[in-house]
C-alpha positions as CSV (number, residue, x, y, z in Angstrom):
1,X,155.0,183.5,111.7
2,X,155.8,180.0,111.3
3,X,158.0,179.7,114.2
4,X,155.6,181.0,116.4
5,X,154.6,179.4,119.7
6,X,150.4,179.1,120.2
7,X,148.6,177.6,122.7
8,X,146.3,176.5,120.7
9,X,144.9,176.1,117.1
10,X,142.3,179.0,118.0
11,X,144.9,181.6,119.0
12,X,147.7,180.1,116.1
13,X,144.7,181.2,113.6
14,X,143.9,184.1,114.9
15,X,147.7,185.8,115.4
16,X,147.3,184.5,111.5
17,X,144.2,186.8,110.5
18,X,145.1,189.8,112.3
19,X,148.3,189.6,111.0
20,X,146.5,189.4,107.3
21,X,144.4,192.6,108.6
22,X,148.3,194.1,109.5
23,X,149.3,193.2,105.6
24,X,145.7,194.0,104.4
25,X,147.2,198.3,105.2
26,X,149.9,198.0,102.4
27,X,147.6,196.7,99.8
28,X,145.5,200.2,101.7
29,X,142.7,197.6,102.7
30,X,141.0,197.7,106.2
31,X,140.1,194.2,107.0
32,X,137.6,194.6,109.7
33,X,136.2,191.0,110.2
34,X,133.0,191.9,108.4
35,X,131.4,190.0,105.6
36,X,132.3,193.1,102.5
37,X,135.7,192.9,103.2
38,X,136.0,189.9,102.1
39,X,135.5,192.1,98.7
40,X,138.8,193.4,99.7
41,X,140.0,190.3,100.8
42,X,139.3,189.3,97.2
43,X,141.1,192.4,95.6
44,X,144.5,191.2,97.6
45,X,144.6,187.7,96.4
46,X,144.3,189.1,92.9
47,X,147.5,191.0,93.7
48,X,148.7,188.1,95.0
49,X,148.1,186.2,92.0
50,X,150.0,188.7,89.8
51,X,152.7,188.7,92.6
52,X,153.3,185.0,92.2
53,X,153.4,184.0,88.8
54,X,156.1,186.7,88.1
55,X,158.3,185.9,91.7
56,X,157.8,182.0,92.0
57,X,158.2,182.1,96.1
58,X,159.3,179.5,97.6
59,X,157.0,176.9,98.8
60,X,157.5,177.8,102.8
61,X,156.4,181.4,101.8
62,X,153.2,181.0,99.5
63,X,152.3,178.4,102.1
64,X,152.5,181.4,104.7
65,X,150.5,183.3,102.5
66,X,147.6,181.4,102.1
67,X,147.9,180.5,106.1
68,X,147.6,183.8,106.6
69,X,144.5,184.8,104.3
70,X,143.1,181.7,105.0
71,X,143.0,182.4,108.3
72,X,141.5,185.6,107.8
73,X,138.7,184.7,105.6
74,X,138.1,181.3,107.9
75,X,138.0,183.9,110.8
76,X,135.0,185.9,109.2
77,X,133.3,182.8,108.4
78,X,133.3,181.6,112.4
79,X,132.4,185.6,113.3
80,X,129.5,185.1,111.7
81,X,128.3,181.5,112.1
82,X,130.5,179.9,115.0
83,X,132.8,176.8,114.0
84,X,135.7,175.7,115.5
85,X,139.8,175.4,114.4
86,X,141.3,172.4,114.0
87,X,144.2,171.2,112.5
88,X,143.0,167.9,110.3
89,X,144.3,165.7,107.0
90,X,142.8,167.2,103.6
91,X,140.2,164.3,102.3
92,X,142.0,162.6,99.6
93,X,145.4,164.3,100.3
94,X,148.4,163.3,102.7
95,X,148.7,166.7,103.9
96,X,147.1,168.3,107.3
97,X,146.0,171.8,106.6
98,X,143.9,174.6,109.1
99,X,140.0,173.2,109.0
100,X,137.2,175.3,110.4
101,X,134.5,173.0,111.4
102,X,130.6,174.2,111.7
103,X,127.9,172.6,112.2
104,X,129.2,169.4,110.6
105,X,130.9,171.4,107.8
106,X,134.8,171.3,107.2
107,X,136.0,174.4,105.2
108,X,139.7,174.4,104.2
109,X,139.9,178.4,104.0
110,X,144.2,178.2,103.3
111,X,143.6,175.7,100.5
112,X,140.9,177.7,99.0
113,X,143.2,180.5,99.5
114,X,146.0,178.7,97.6
115,X,143.9,177.6,94.6
116,X,142.6,181.5,94.2
117,X,146.3,182.6,93.6
118,X,148.4,179.8,92.3
119,X,144.8,179.2,89.8
120,X,142.5,181.2,88.5
121,X,140.6,184.4,89.3
122,X,137.7,181.7,88.7
123,X,138.6,180.8,92.6
124,X,137.2,183.9,93.4
125,X,136.9,184.0,97.3
126,X,133.5,186.6,97.1
127,X,131.8,183.6,95.2
128,X,133.2,181.5,97.4
129,X,131.8,183.3,100.5
130,X,128.2,183.8,99.1
131,X,127.9,180.3,98.7
132,X,129.2,179.4,102.1
133,X,127.1,181.7,103.6
134,X,124.2,180.4,101.5
135,X,124.9,176.7,103.0
136,X,125.6,177.3,106.5
137,X,122.3,180.2,106.9
138,X,120.3,176.4,104.8
139,X,121.8,174.7,107.9
140,X,121.0,177.3,110.4
141,X,117.4,177.0,109.7
142,X,117.3,173.4,109.8
143,X,118.4,173.4,112.9
144,X,116.1,176.2,114.2
């Protein structure tokens, strides 16, 4: 997927998210871009974390994995709350990453997935999604 040409960052993110839906079937998960599908994503990422620890994929393979599942996470949020995809430098670091900007908030879903896979289950994406949802709903209420 890394070598595919896309006409926009949105198209690229959508393509990665669709790839996640297809890969989800290999985990017996029906990823449908619903809020509840983030619980399924957490289960998949738990399995991926075990795989990463035992098989030690290359940095490129791990990056692709994080983009795939991260774009799915981001697309669930974007479809619920709006927002725009871009590629920005991660704060305080020297690398660019897919970024979802929503009402002045920035989300780095591939980084979140990387933490979940490589660090610990404490970086649970379902818990993260609930926090993001609460923050974005509060922002929407302030705007209205």
